[in-house]
N, C-alpha and C positions, 0 to 999 in steps of 0.2 A: 268139247273138242277143242284142242289148241293147235294152231298150225304154226309151226316154227320156221322162220325165214332167216337166211344169213343176211348181214348188212351188205351194203356196195360201197365200193372205193369211192365213188362219184355221189355228189350230193347237190341238191338245189341249193341255190344262194337265197339269202334274205330271209324272210318270215315276218309275220305280224303279231306274234304272241310275245308274251313278256319274257325277260331272260330266264335261264334255266334255273329251276329251283328243283333239286332232287327230292324233296319232300311231295312234288306235285306228280311223281312218276309212279307208275305201278310197280308192284312187287316192293313194298317198302323194306323186306327182309335184306334187300341188296344194298341199303343206304351206307353201311360202312364201307364195302368194297367200292361204291361209287366215289365215296370222299377220298379213299386212298388213290383212286385212279386219277381223279381231278387234281389232287394234289402232285401227283407224280407229272401230270401234264404241265402243270405250273413249274415244276422243276425244269422240264424239258424246255419249255419255252424261255425261261430265264437263262439256261445254258446257251441259247442260241440255236437256231433252226437252218436247215439248208434252204436258202432261197435263189439257188443259182439258175432256176428256170421259172417262167411266169407261173406254171402249175405249182411249183414248190412254194413259191412266195404267196400264192393265195391259200395254199395249204397252212403254211405257216402263220399268216393273218388270221385265219379261221382259229387255229388252236389258241393264238393269243387272246382272242375275243370270245372264248367259248363260254365265259361266265357272265358276259355282258351282252352278247349278240341276241337279235331277235330270234323267236323260234318259230317252227311250225311242226304239223302233226309228223311224227317219224315215217307213216307210210307215204307222205309226201316229199319228205326231206331226203329219203334215198331214191336214187335214179339208176338208170341202166337197164340191160335187157331183161331181167326177171321184173322188175318194177315198171317197165314200159309195158310189157305183156300183160301185168295185172291191170294197169291203168286204172288206178283207185279213183282219179278225178272224174272218170266218166260214168262210174257206177250210179245207179239210182240211190235213193235215200235207204231204202231196205237192204241193198246190198252193201252199201257204205257202212251201214250200222253193223252187219253181219262181219264185216272186216275189223271194225273196232272192237267187236266183243270177241273174236276168235284168234286174230292174227298177232303174233308176237315175233319180234325182231332181236336178234341177240347183237348187241353193240360191243365192241372191245373197249369202249370207253365207259359205258353206262349199264353193261350186263343186259338182262333181257328187259326191253321195253315194249309196251302195248301200241298198237298201230296209231292210236289217238294221242299217245303222249307227246307233248311239245318239246322238241330238242333243237339245239342250235347245229349248225355246220360244224365239221370237226375233221381231222385227219389222223385217225388211230386206227390201225388194224390188228389183226391177231398176231403179226409179226413185229409190231412196233416195240422198241426197246423204251420202256419208260423208265427213268431214273429211279433207283430205290424199289422198284417192283417187276414182279414177274406176272405175265399174263395168266400163267397156270395158277399162280398162287391167288390171285385176285378172283377168279371165275371158277375154280375147279368145283366148288359146292353150289354154284349159282343155279344149276339145274334142279336143286331141292325145293325152289319156289314154284316149279311148274307141276301142277296136280292133274289127275284125270288123263284121259287118252289124248297123246299128242301125236301129230302128223309131222315128222321131221324132214324139212326140205332144206336143211342147212348143208352146206359145203363139209367136206370131212374135216377141215382144219378147224372150223367153229364147233362142230359136234364133238370134237375130242377136247376142245378148250373147255367146255361146260357140258359134261355128259348128263342127259336126261333119262332117267331110269324108264324103262319101257316104251320110249318113243319109237315109233315105228318109222323106219326110213323108206324113202322112195327113190327109186333109180329110174331115170328117163333114158329109154332107148330108142332107137328106129325101128321099123318094121321088120328088118332083119335081124334084130337082137343087138346091134352094135350099140355100145354106150355113146352118148353124146356129149361134147365138151361144151363150147360155146352157147349151143343151142339148147343145152339141158336148162338153162336159167329160163328160157322163153317158155319151155314146156312146163316148168314149176310155176311161173306166174300165171300161164294160162289156165292150169289147174286150179289154182286158188280164185281166179276170177269165175270160173265155173261154179266152184263151190258156193261162192258169195251170191252169184246170180241165182242159184237154185235155193239158196238159204239152207244148206244141208246142216243137220244137226245129228252128228254121229258120235255115239260113245264108245266105238271099238272098230277095230280094222274091218271086221265082218260087216258091220252096219254101212261102213263107207264102200265096200265092195258092192253090196247090194244096191246102195244108190248109184254107183257107177254103172252096174249093170242095167238098170232102169233108165238111165240117161245116156246110154251108148257112149260112155266114157271108157276108153281102152286101159282099165286099171285092173292089174290083177295081182294075186298073191305069189310071193316067193318064199324060199327058207329064210332070206334075210329080212324081208319086209313086204314091200309093195313095188310093182313095176308098171310105169306110164309108158305106153308106146305112143311116140309123136309120129304121125304120118308125115307131115311136112315140117321139117325143123325150121324152115325160114318164116312160117306162120304160127306154128304150134297151135292150130286152131282145135279147140275141144267143143264137143256139144255139151250144152247144159241142159238138154232134155225139152 
């Protein structure tokens, strides 16, 4: 099972890993697209970036140093609601190893990266205009590297940027059936944490539903994929059984 996550706009600073080498990343079939994306980012940096606010200045500095900056595991680099709810740093060794085996994050700069892949801070999103490249041209076939059952927790923007054949999307809803916006990210993070803590090894949506039923996790089938009901969107607490 592969769990597909979107990236986040916010990223942790610093790191203790060596500088980025695309050869060290998972999914070597994306090497050419990664090289093109990094070359386009070099052109963006050379052309000058917006530094009109402190946040934009930090983002520009991150992009300028992307080839030389220290790295850290992708699951720790990305921050924000989803990754805070997952809280990979607090997992025990077995659960963290599960995350490293099963979680894949879609980067607009590097394509699909594994949770443990070492990456630098950067500021590139699905809507970033990279000189001489189009995001869709870079990543439209990136999903071909994903094999087997994939649980798709990506946003619609990232899922459409790099479609993964057969991936099963998950909708996050309130007990009343209403779609959640900001808090759907917390629900997704909590679901991944529950999967990691339980060490789930599912090879199909049916197997995942069977685990959810045994663990009292409110996950169910829909015509489009799966639906997770989050009782308290402020906490997004799920039982791991």
